[in-house]
C-alpha beads as a LAMMPS data file, in Angstrom:
LAMMPS data file: protein, C-alpha beads

397 atoms
396 bonds

1 atom types
1 bond types

-500.0 500.0 xlo xhi
-500.0 500.0 ylo yhi
-500.0 500.0 zlo zhi

Masses

1 110.0

Atoms # bond

1 1 1 -53.335 28.623 -34.674
2 1 1 -52.815 25.634 -37.010
3 1 1 -53.159 21.880 -35.836
4 1 1 -49.421 21.426 -36.520
5 1 1 -48.488 24.234 -34.082
6 1 1 -50.926 22.759 -31.369
7 1 1 -49.015 19.362 -31.922
8 1 1 -45.841 20.806 -31.283
9 1 1 -46.997 22.682 -28.044
10 1 1 -48.260 19.383 -26.749
11 1 1 -45.202 17.436 -27.830
12 1 1 -43.035 20.098 -25.870
13 1 1 -45.466 19.949 -22.775
14 1 1 -44.912 16.129 -22.566
15 1 1 -41.049 16.461 -23.048
16 1 1 -40.785 18.955 -20.145
17 1 1 -42.986 16.938 -17.870
18 1 1 -40.828 13.766 -18.951
19 1 1 -37.706 15.681 -17.902
20 1 1 -38.909 16.878 -14.488
21 1 1 -40.031 13.422 -13.766
22 1 1 -36.776 11.788 -14.641
23 1 1 -34.821 14.398 -12.535
24 1 1 -37.114 13.703 -9.516
25 1 1 -36.428 9.750 -9.878
26 1 1 -32.691 10.385 -9.989
27 1 1 -32.853 12.558 -6.886
28 1 1 -34.688 9.852 -5.097
29 1 1 -32.463 7.180 -6.232
30 1 1 -29.415 9.290 -5.035
31 1 1 -31.054 9.853 -1.797
32 1 1 -31.721 6.266 -1.178
33 1 1 -28.324 5.272 -1.990
34 1 1 -26.778 7.768 0.835
35 1 1 -29.191 6.424 3.255
36 1 1 -28.280 2.846 2.454
37 1 1 -24.507 3.577 2.486
38 1 1 -24.656 5.318 6.027
39 1 1 -27.557 3.503 7.556
40 1 1 -26.759 2.700 11.316
41 1 1 -28.222 -0.942 11.223
42 1 1 -25.015 -2.278 9.166
43 1 1 -23.122 -5.241 11.006
44 1 1 -19.642 -3.751 11.952
45 1 1 -17.839 -6.624 10.300
46 1 1 -14.310 -4.913 11.689
47 1 1 -15.236 -4.831 15.544
48 1 1 -17.707 -7.899 15.805
49 1 1 -16.159 -10.859 17.728
50 1 1 -16.940 -13.268 15.023
51 1 1 -18.088 -13.776 11.548
52 1 1 -21.565 -15.282 11.048
53 1 1 -21.652 -18.583 9.182
54 1 1 -21.411 -18.034 5.558
55 1 1 -20.049 -14.444 5.788
56 1 1 -16.789 -13.402 3.964
57 1 1 -14.064 -14.173 6.233
58 1 1 -15.672 -16.969 7.968
59 1 1 -13.925 -17.980 11.140
60 1 1 -11.989 -15.113 11.086
61 1 1 -11.859 -12.946 14.683
62 1 1 -11.305 -9.081 14.096
63 1 1 -9.827 -7.170 16.915
64 1 1 -8.800 -3.559 16.904
65 1 1 -5.150 -2.728 16.734
66 1 1 -3.678 -1.742 20.025
67 1 1 -1.115 1.069 20.479
68 1 1 1.276 0.060 23.527
69 1 1 2.160 3.304 25.214
70 1 1 4.113 1.597 27.707
71 1 1 6.691 0.408 25.322
72 1 1 9.790 2.392 24.595
73 1 1 9.711 5.185 21.705
74 1 1 11.184 4.440 18.450
75 1 1 14.933 5.184 18.090
76 1 1 15.430 8.899 17.521
77 1 1 18.691 8.689 15.646
78 1 1 17.581 6.657 12.949
79 1 1 15.464 9.448 11.369
80 1 1 13.090 12.474 11.859
81 1 1 9.966 10.955 13.368
82 1 1 6.534 12.423 13.383
83 1 1 6.112 14.462 16.790
84 1 1 2.881 12.473 17.558
85 1 1 4.675 9.200 16.892
86 1 1 3.630 6.652 19.511
87 1 1 5.324 3.441 20.642
88 1 1 5.355 0.174 18.517
89 1 1 1.974 -0.836 17.073
90 1 1 0.866 -4.176 18.456
91 1 1 -1.958 -5.297 16.783
92 1 1 -3.496 -8.742 17.065
93 1 1 -3.677 -10.555 13.834
94 1 1 -6.455 -12.530 13.014
95 1 1 -5.777 -16.344 12.056
96 1 1 -6.367 -16.712 8.497
97 1 1 -9.503 -18.939 7.560
98 1 1 -8.915 -22.514 6.716
99 1 1 -7.784 -22.783 3.057
100 1 1 -7.251 -25.564 0.547
101 1 1 -3.725 -26.486 -0.101
102 1 1 -2.278 -23.879 -2.529
103 1 1 -1.010 -24.630 -5.936
104 1 1 2.660 -25.098 -6.353
105 1 1 3.024 -21.915 -8.235
106 1 1 0.910 -18.991 -9.198
107 1 1 -1.279 -19.172 -12.416
108 1 1 -0.551 -17.154 -15.521
109 1 1 -3.263 -14.781 -14.559
110 1 1 -2.008 -14.005 -11.143
111 1 1 1.777 -13.257 -12.276
112 1 1 0.777 -9.766 -13.515
113 1 1 -0.795 -9.172 -10.043
114 1 1 2.364 -10.489 -8.255
115 1 1 4.537 -8.107 -10.191
116 1 1 2.034 -5.163 -9.266
117 1 1 2.201 -5.737 -5.700
118 1 1 5.426 -4.494 -3.676
119 1 1 7.360 -7.454 -2.516
120 1 1 5.397 -10.109 -4.256
121 1 1 7.192 -12.972 -6.037
122 1 1 6.171 -14.303 -9.442
123 1 1 5.638 -17.623 -8.527
124 1 1 3.411 -16.690 -5.290
125 1 1 0.524 -19.003 -4.904
126 1 1 -2.977 -17.393 -5.468
127 1 1 -4.054 -17.870 -1.846
128 1 1 -0.943 -16.303 -0.635
129 1 1 -1.213 -13.322 -3.097
130 1 1 -5.070 -12.975 -1.747
131 1 1 -3.784 -12.590 1.775
132 1 1 -1.225 -9.888 0.662
133 1 1 -4.048 -8.194 -1.510
134 1 1 -6.610 -7.677 1.260
135 1 1 -4.833 -7.653 4.544
136 1 1 -7.025 -7.421 7.586
137 1 1 -4.198 -5.822 9.424
138 1 1 -3.759 -2.863 7.131
139 1 1 -6.934 -2.777 5.049
140 1 1 -10.615 -1.973 5.832
141 1 1 -12.279 -5.182 4.780
142 1 1 -15.504 -4.757 2.992
143 1 1 -17.415 -8.035 2.238
144 1 1 -19.587 -8.026 -0.891
145 1 1 -22.444 -10.589 -0.984
146 1 1 -23.495 -12.189 -4.158
147 1 1 -26.899 -13.763 -4.899
148 1 1 -25.532 -16.234 -7.694
149 1 1 -21.780 -17.121 -8.381
150 1 1 -20.193 -14.605 -10.873
151 1 1 -17.275 -14.988 -13.451
152 1 1 -14.133 -12.817 -13.237
153 1 1 -14.315 -11.590 -16.756
154 1 1 -17.870 -10.358 -16.200
155 1 1 -16.947 -8.185 -12.983
156 1 1 -13.482 -7.240 -13.757
157 1 1 -14.592 -4.058 -15.785
158 1 1 -16.657 -2.871 -12.995
159 1 1 -14.065 -3.446 -10.301
160 1 1 -11.374 -1.448 -12.309
161 1 1 -13.536 1.562 -11.958
162 1 1 -12.686 1.723 -8.339
163 1 1 -8.980 1.204 -7.571
164 1 1 -8.213 3.948 -5.422
165 1 1 -9.501 6.685 -3.098
166 1 1 -7.116 9.430 -2.627
167 1 1 -3.910 7.715 -2.516
168 1 1 -5.178 4.587 -0.974
169 1 1 -5.281 1.555 -3.191
170 1 1 -8.200 -0.698 -3.230
171 1 1 -7.926 -4.459 -3.935
172 1 1 -10.398 -7.415 -4.375
173 1 1 -10.420 -10.884 -3.835
174 1 1 -12.773 -13.657 -4.488
175 1 1 -13.947 -17.165 -2.954
176 1 1 -13.473 -19.245 -5.730
177 1 1 -15.811 -22.498 -6.290
178 1 1 -12.433 -24.426 -5.592
179 1 1 -12.822 -23.413 -1.832
180 1 1 -10.179 -20.716 -1.701
181 1 1 -9.787 -17.134 -1.599
182 1 1 -7.754 -15.701 -4.757
183 1 1 -7.074 -12.700 -6.833
184 1 1 -10.022 -11.870 -9.234
185 1 1 -8.908 -13.154 -12.545
186 1 1 -10.515 -13.980 -15.943
187 1 1 -11.815 -17.353 -16.019
188 1 1 -12.483 -17.451 -12.347
189 1 1 -15.847 -18.311 -10.769
190 1 1 -16.709 -16.625 -7.241
191 1 1 -19.378 -17.127 -4.713
192 1 1 -18.285 -14.216 -2.507
193 1 1 -16.253 -11.235 -2.809
194 1 1 -14.340 -9.083 -0.649
195 1 1 -12.779 -5.473 -1.126
196 1 1 -9.995 -4.002 0.937
197 1 1 -9.124 -0.299 0.931
198 1 1 -5.642 0.309 2.541
199 1 1 -6.098 2.568 5.743
200 1 1 -2.844 4.341 5.871
201 1 1 0.118 5.281 3.552
202 1 1 3.420 6.927 4.469
203 1 1 1.910 10.215 4.130
204 1 1 -1.779 10.200 5.341
205 1 1 -4.386 8.002 6.896
206 1 1 -7.749 7.067 5.291
207 1 1 -9.884 9.962 6.250
208 1 1 -13.862 10.719 6.343
209 1 1 -13.881 12.154 2.947
210 1 1 -12.144 9.520 1.366
211 1 1 -14.250 6.882 3.125
212 1 1 -17.496 8.483 2.177
213 1 1 -16.271 8.616 -1.476
214 1 1 -15.483 4.955 -1.207
215 1 1 -18.893 3.902 0.172
216 1 1 -20.865 6.038 -2.613
217 1 1 -18.654 4.622 -5.228
218 1 1 -18.666 1.098 -4.046
219 1 1 -22.498 0.816 -4.001
220 1 1 -22.378 1.803 -7.443
221 1 1 -19.986 -0.817 -8.291
222 1 1 -21.951 -3.373 -6.461
223 1 1 -25.109 -2.507 -8.282
224 1 1 -23.457 -3.285 -11.409
225 1 1 -22.317 -6.665 -10.346
226 1 1 -25.359 -7.757 -8.361
227 1 1 -23.608 -7.441 -5.025
228 1 1 -24.555 -6.034 -1.623
229 1 1 -21.657 -4.523 0.305
230 1 1 -21.494 -4.899 4.085
231 1 1 -19.937 -1.300 4.937
232 1 1 -18.221 -1.095 8.452
233 1 1 -18.981 1.888 10.557
234 1 1 -17.118 5.117 9.701
235 1 1 -15.967 5.859 13.334
236 1 1 -14.416 2.591 14.006
237 1 1 -12.386 2.583 10.620
238 1 1 -11.272 6.066 11.038
239 1 1 -9.953 5.339 14.716
240 1 1 -8.284 2.344 13.256
241 1 1 -6.702 4.131 10.467
242 1 1 -5.244 6.991 12.523
243 1 1 -3.732 4.356 14.878
244 1 1 -2.101 2.527 11.939
245 1 1 -0.744 5.882 10.553
246 1 1 0.810 6.743 13.757
247 1 1 2.787 3.395 13.486
248 1 1 3.905 4.178 9.986
249 1 1 5.013 7.919 10.939
250 1 1 6.701 6.446 14.039
251 1 1 8.586 3.998 11.834
252 1 1 9.368 6.137 8.748
253 1 1 13.119 5.747 9.316
254 1 1 15.614 6.695 6.215
255 1 1 19.283 6.481 7.157
256 1 1 21.906 8.476 4.988
257 1 1 25.599 8.738 4.710
258 1 1 27.549 11.326 2.519
259 1 1 30.501 10.965 0.366
260 1 1 32.488 14.457 0.190
261 1 1 35.210 14.869 -2.384
262 1 1 38.658 15.431 -1.045
263 1 1 39.714 17.495 -4.112
264 1 1 38.064 18.740 -7.065
265 1 1 34.315 17.938 -7.904
266 1 1 33.549 14.854 -9.789
267 1 1 32.437 15.205 -13.602
268 1 1 29.079 13.871 -13.951
269 1 1 29.781 11.955 -17.115
270 1 1 32.713 10.274 -15.777
271 1 1 30.792 9.587 -12.344
272 1 1 27.957 7.931 -14.250
273 1 1 29.904 5.466 -15.784
274 1 1 31.661 4.639 -12.306
275 1 1 28.573 4.159 -10.447
276 1 1 27.147 1.809 -13.217
277 1 1 30.227 -0.306 -13.139
278 1 1 29.895 -0.459 -9.423
279 1 1 26.240 -1.972 -9.893
280 1 1 23.857 0.907 -9.881
281 1 1 20.974 1.240 -11.930
282 1 1 20.084 4.806 -13.226
283 1 1 16.806 6.080 -12.727
284 1 1 15.088 8.580 -14.924
285 1 1 14.999 11.079 -11.979
286 1 1 18.816 11.071 -12.065
287 1 1 18.927 8.755 -8.747
288 1 1 20.982 5.625 -8.727
289 1 1 19.530 2.470 -7.150
290 1 1 21.532 -0.409 -5.746
291 1 1 19.184 -3.475 -6.885
292 1 1 18.740 -6.426 -4.493
293 1 1 19.190 -9.295 -6.978
294 1 1 18.897 -11.886 -4.277
295 1 1 15.486 -10.707 -2.879
296 1 1 13.388 -12.648 -5.419
297 1 1 10.843 -9.921 -6.063
298 1 1 11.065 -7.557 -9.069
299 1 1 12.339 -4.209 -8.564
300 1 1 13.717 -4.838 -4.974
301 1 1 16.308 -2.213 -3.982
302 1 1 18.874 -2.226 -1.337
303 1 1 19.578 1.621 -1.093
304 1 1 19.672 4.479 -3.370
305 1 1 22.274 7.294 -4.261
306 1 1 21.745 10.885 -5.259
307 1 1 24.440 13.310 -6.869
308 1 1 22.504 16.312 -5.312
309 1 1 22.501 18.275 -8.443
310 1 1 20.150 18.857 -11.108
311 1 1 19.991 16.772 -14.363
312 1 1 21.855 19.251 -16.403
313 1 1 24.775 19.767 -13.882
314 1 1 28.248 19.023 -15.362
315 1 1 29.859 18.116 -11.737
316 1 1 29.074 17.392 -8.218
317 1 1 31.273 17.205 -4.955
318 1 1 28.804 15.300 -2.758
319 1 1 27.120 11.973 -3.054
320 1 1 24.224 10.910 -0.692
321 1 1 23.668 7.238 -0.167
322 1 1 20.263 6.559 1.428
323 1 1 18.832 3.356 3.018
324 1 1 14.842 3.243 3.317
325 1 1 15.009 0.937 6.666
326 1 1 11.639 -0.237 6.792
327 1 1 11.680 -1.478 3.193
328 1 1 14.645 -3.712 3.363
329 1 1 14.425 -6.968 5.230
330 1 1 17.007 -7.266 7.972
331 1 1 18.458 -10.472 6.530
332 1 1 19.597 -8.488 3.506
333 1 1 21.742 -6.089 5.684
334 1 1 20.902 -3.134 3.800
335 1 1 22.850 -0.729 6.122
336 1 1 26.166 -2.963 6.182
337 1 1 25.875 -3.206 2.367
338 1 1 25.220 0.648 2.039
339 1 1 28.522 1.201 4.204
340 1 1 30.596 -1.333 2.338
341 1 1 29.553 0.454 -0.852
342 1 1 30.498 3.913 0.594
343 1 1 33.842 2.604 1.676
344 1 1 34.608 1.001 -1.848
345 1 1 33.573 4.355 -3.482
346 1 1 35.697 6.553 -1.159
347 1 1 38.831 4.713 -2.486
348 1 1 37.556 4.826 -6.058
349 1 1 36.694 8.576 -5.857
350 1 1 39.103 9.948 -3.312
351 1 1 36.092 10.896 -0.946
352 1 1 35.549 10.869 2.851
353 1 1 32.212 9.495 4.605
354 1 1 30.709 12.323 6.516
355 1 1 27.252 13.136 8.137
356 1 1 24.835 15.705 7.028
357 1 1 26.977 18.163 9.225
358 1 1 30.079 17.282 7.079
359 1 1 31.524 15.634 10.222
360 1 1 33.563 12.410 9.473
361 1 1 31.857 9.157 10.329
362 1 1 34.046 6.721 12.059
363 1 1 33.660 3.059 12.365
364 1 1 32.588 3.253 16.061
365 1 1 29.800 5.477 15.143
366 1 1 28.738 3.348 12.130
367 1 1 28.877 0.478 14.365
368 1 1 26.562 2.088 16.960
369 1 1 24.022 3.001 14.175
370 1 1 23.913 -0.588 12.793
371 1 1 23.136 -1.931 16.260
372 1 1 20.261 0.735 16.533
373 1 1 19.148 -0.513 13.305
374 1 1 18.775 -4.035 14.589
375 1 1 16.672 -2.906 17.259
376 1 1 14.597 -1.090 15.015
377 1 1 14.044 -4.385 12.901
378 1 1 13.066 -6.154 16.048
379 1 1 10.328 -3.726 16.870
380 1 1 8.815 -4.003 13.418
381 1 1 8.931 -7.776 13.729
382 1 1 7.149 -7.560 17.136
383 1 1 4.506 -5.356 15.513
384 1 1 3.779 -8.184 12.841
385 1 1 4.964 -5.659 10.242
386 1 1 8.301 -6.951 9.341
387 1 1 10.613 -4.837 7.503
388 1 1 10.865 -5.575 3.976
389 1 1 7.590 -7.524 3.769
390 1 1 4.866 -6.913 1.444
391 1 1 2.692 -5.571 4.225
392 1 1 5.611 -3.190 5.190
393 1 1 6.219 -2.269 1.545
394 1 1 2.678 -1.327 1.056
395 1 1 2.717 0.900 3.980
396 1 1 5.845 2.538 3.270
397 1 1 5.656 2.725 -0.706

Bonds

1 1 1 2
2 1 2 3
3 1 3 4
4 1 4 5
5 1 5 6
6 1 6 7
7 1 7 8
8 1 8 9
9 1 9 10
10 1 10 11
11 1 11 12
12 1 12 13
13 1 13 14
14 1 14 15
15 1 15 16
16 1 16 17
17 1 17 18
18 1 18 19
19 1 19 20
20 1 20 21
21 1 21 22
22 1 22 23
23 1 23 24
24 1 24 25
25 1 25 26
26 1 26 27
27 1 27 28
28 1 28 29
29 1 29 30
30 1 30 31
31 1 31 32
32 1 32 33
33 1 33 34
34 1 34 35
35 1 35 36
36 1 36 37
37 1 37 38
38 1 38 39
39 1 39 40
40 1 40 41
41 1 41 42
42 1 42 43
43 1 43 44
44 1 44 45
45 1 45 46
46 1 46 47
47 1 47 48
48 1 48 49
49 1 49 50
50 1 50 51
51 1 51 52
52 1 52 53
53 1 53 54
54 1 54 55
55 1 55 56
56 1 56 57
57 1 57 58
58 1 58 59
59 1 59 60
60 1 60 61
61 1 61 62
62 1 62 63
63 1 63 64
64 1 64 65
65 1 65 66
66 1 66 67
67 1 67 68
68 1 68 69
69 1 69 70
70 1 70 71
71 1 71 72
72 1 72 73
73 1 73 74
74 1 74 75
75 1 75 76
76 1 76 77
77 1 77 78
78 1 78 79
79 1 79 80
80 1 80 81
81 1 81 82
82 1 82 83
83 1 83 84
84 1 84 85
85 1 85 86
86 1 86 87
87 1 87 88
88 1 88 89
89 1 89 90
90 1 90 91
91 1 91 92
92 1 92 93
93 1 93 94
94 1 94 95
95 1 95 96
96 1 96 97
97 1 97 98
98 1 98 99
99 1 99 100
100 1 100 101
101 1 101 102
102 1 102 103
103 1 103 104
104 1 104 105
105 1 105 106
106 1 106 107
107 1 107 108
108 1 108 109
109 1 109 110
110 1 110 111
111 1 111 112
112 1 112 113
113 1 113 114
114 1 114 115
115 1 115 116
116 1 116 117
117 1 117 118
118 1 118 119
119 1 119 120
120 1 120 121
121 1 121 122
122 1 122 123
123 1 123 124
124 1 124 125
125 1 125 126
126 1 126 127
127 1 127 128
128 1 128 129
129 1 129 130
130 1 130 131
131 1 131 132
132 1 132 133
133 1 133 134
134 1 134 135
135 1 135 136
136 1 136 137
137 1 137 138
138 1 138 139
139 1 139 140
140 1 140 141
141 1 141 142
142 1 142 143
143 1 143 144
144 1 144 145
145 1 145 146
146 1 146 147
147 1 147 148
148 1 148 149
149 1 149 150
150 1 150 151
151 1 151 152
152 1 152 153
153 1 153 154
154 1 154 155
155 1 155 156
156 1 156 157
157 1 157 158
158 1 158 159
159 1 159 160
160 1 160 161
161 1 161 162
162 1 162 163
163 1 163 164
164 1 164 165
165 1 165 166
166 1 166 167
167 1 167 168
168 1 168 169
169 1 169 170
170 1 170 171
171 1 171 172
172 1 172 173
173 1 173 174
174 1 174 175
175 1 175 176
176 1 176 177
177 1 177 178
178 1 178 179
179 1 179 180
180 1 180 181
181 1 181 182
182 1 182 183
183 1 183 184
184 1 184 185
185 1 185 186
186 1 186 187
187 1 187 188
188 1 188 189
189 1 189 190
190 1 190 191
191 1 191 192
192 1 192 193
193 1 193 194
194 1 194 195
195 1 195 196
196 1 196 197
197 1 197 198
198 1 198 199
199 1 199 200
200 1 200 201
201 1 201 202
202 1 202 203
203 1 203 204
204 1 204 205
205 1 205 206
206 1 206 207
207 1 207 208
208 1 208 209
209 1 209 210
210 1 210 211
211 1 211 212
212 1 212 213
213 1 213 214
214 1 214 215
215 1 215 216
216 1 216 217
217 1 217 218
218 1 218 219
219 1 219 220
220 1 220 221
221 1 221 222
222 1 222 223
223 1 223 224
224 1 224 225
225 1 225 226
226 1 226 227
227 1 227 228
228 1 228 229
229 1 229 230
230 1 230 231
231 1 231 232
232 1 232 233
233 1 233 234
234 1 234 235
235 1 235 236
236 1 236 237
237 1 237 238
238 1 238 239
239 1 239 240
240 1 240 241
241 1 241 242
242 1 242 243
243 1 243 244
244 1 244 245
245 1 245 246
246 1 246 247
247 1 247 248
248 1 248 249
249 1 249 250
250 1 250 251
251 1 251 252
252 1 252 253
253 1 253 254
254 1 254 255
255 1 255 256
256 1 256 257
257 1 257 258
258 1 258 259
259 1 259 260
260 1 260 261
261 1 261 262
262 1 262 263
263 1 263 264
264 1 264 265
265 1 265 266
266 1 266 267
267 1 267 268
268 1 268 269
269 1 269 270
270 1 270 271
271 1 271 272
272 1 272 273
273 1 273 274
274 1 274 275
275 1 275 276
276 1 276 277
277 1 277 278
278 1 278 279
279 1 279 280
280 1 280 281
281 1 281 282
282 1 282 283
283 1 283 284
284 1 284 285
285 1 285 286
286 1 286 287
287 1 287 288
288 1 288 289
289 1 289 290
290 1 290 291
291 1 291 292
292 1 292 293
293 1 293 294
294 1 294 295
295 1 295 296
296 1 296 297
297 1 297 298
298 1 298 299
299 1 299 300
300 1 300 301
301 1 301 302
302 1 302 303
303 1 303 304
304 1 304 305
305 1 305 306
306 1 306 307
307 1 307 308
308 1 308 309
309 1 309 310
310 1 310 311
311 1 311 312
312 1 312 313
313 1 313 314
314 1 314 315
315 1 315 316
316 1 316 317
317 1 317 318
318 1 318 319
319 1 319 320
320 1 320 321
321 1 321 322
322 1 322 323
323 1 323 324
324 1 324 325
325 1 325 326
326 1 326 327
327 1 327 328
328 1 328 329
329 1 329 330
330 1 330 331
331 1 331 332
332 1 332 333
333 1 333 334
334 1 334 335
335 1 335 336
336 1 336 337
337 1 337 338
338 1 338 339
339 1 339 340
340 1 340 341
341 1 341 342
342 1 342 343
343 1 343 344
344 1 344 345
345 1 345 346
346 1 346 347
347 1 347 348
348 1 348 349
349 1 349 350
350 1 350 351
351 1 351 352
352 1 352 353
353 1 353 354
354 1 354 355
355 1 355 356
356 1 356 357
357 1 357 358
358 1 358 359
359 1 359 360
360 1 360 361
361 1 361 362
362 1 362 363
363 1 363 364
364 1 364 365
365 1 365 366
366 1 366 367
367 1 367 368
368 1 368 369
369 1 369 370
370 1 370 371
371 1 371 372
372 1 372 373
373 1 373 374
374 1 374 375
375 1 375 376
376 1 376 377
377 1 377 378
378 1 378 379
379 1 379 380
380 1 380 381
381 1 381 382
382 1 382 383
383 1 383 384
384 1 384 385
385 1 385 386
386 1 386 387
387 1 387 388
388 1 388 389
389 1 389 390
390 1 390 391
391 1 391 392
392 1 392 393
393 1 393 394
394 1 394 395
395 1 395 396
396 1 396 397
């Protein structure tokens, strides 16, 4: 055997040993990361009575939301409700930490964030926008401790790697050197960070698998930016998430009225023009939306309309107007606007307002429904999740 062959064998042996050593090191690092993520000695930042001095959320008292089973159930006639829907969700919302006086309007860096947040106005001050992005009532809050101040442009690429688990959005805010919490933007300098994952959506609550994924990925992101996450206890977070989702399921109310043609079906080509002239915006999926032009938020909708046929159909004999009750502020009177629109269309299209069983809806029945809508809005207001608010739009989007 030549010296060259011996050298190749020796080099191969060194390479194999190196690969084995590297794999062992990776296994050790992964095991330590999991142990650190689920260690039992983490301070429970959701359930403790008060934050320690210097911690994110300083001065904020967190209490577990309370589901008051003694209250009256949600109004059944408004919409199909979840079988296990409870009574109104009555959490105690912690008072916000003292903040510096907000700027008169949002900076250019935060305007884009406001556009992406349901219900947020373009001129919303950064401090107010931060409260909407990471909300202690509907988000699981995870403080991220920093050893040294960090710049927004340095950490944003890492934070963008973790923006969602399942269908639950994740947002981040930072405590700026100016002394205020704000969305993390380019040019900002922050001494503390906080992540918030939404605990429920219209369809599901945050579950154990999603939370485990969040913890694992958040530790990886934190390592990149030099931060240490203070992860809340999973059991407490899961309990709060299920309570919040029961509220969402119990208040997921949608009201619809139908217009039935009295004569021949309407031609779709003619109908589209008539609806556009009436103020509807056409959506790519074939639905029509009545914009709320006085809401002040981009994309605000009062109610929608469906032709009840596929995009390729030539005609329809039935239209459905639908109000997403928790997504429209009571001051905008979405139900009244929808009924006024339906009555105007009946005259223009020669139609009759009917319910889902094709029974005519008289003014007395519509007035009764409107009073129930008012009671529904009062329930939501009492639960600190007012209809049409950014908080409600995040939960019911």
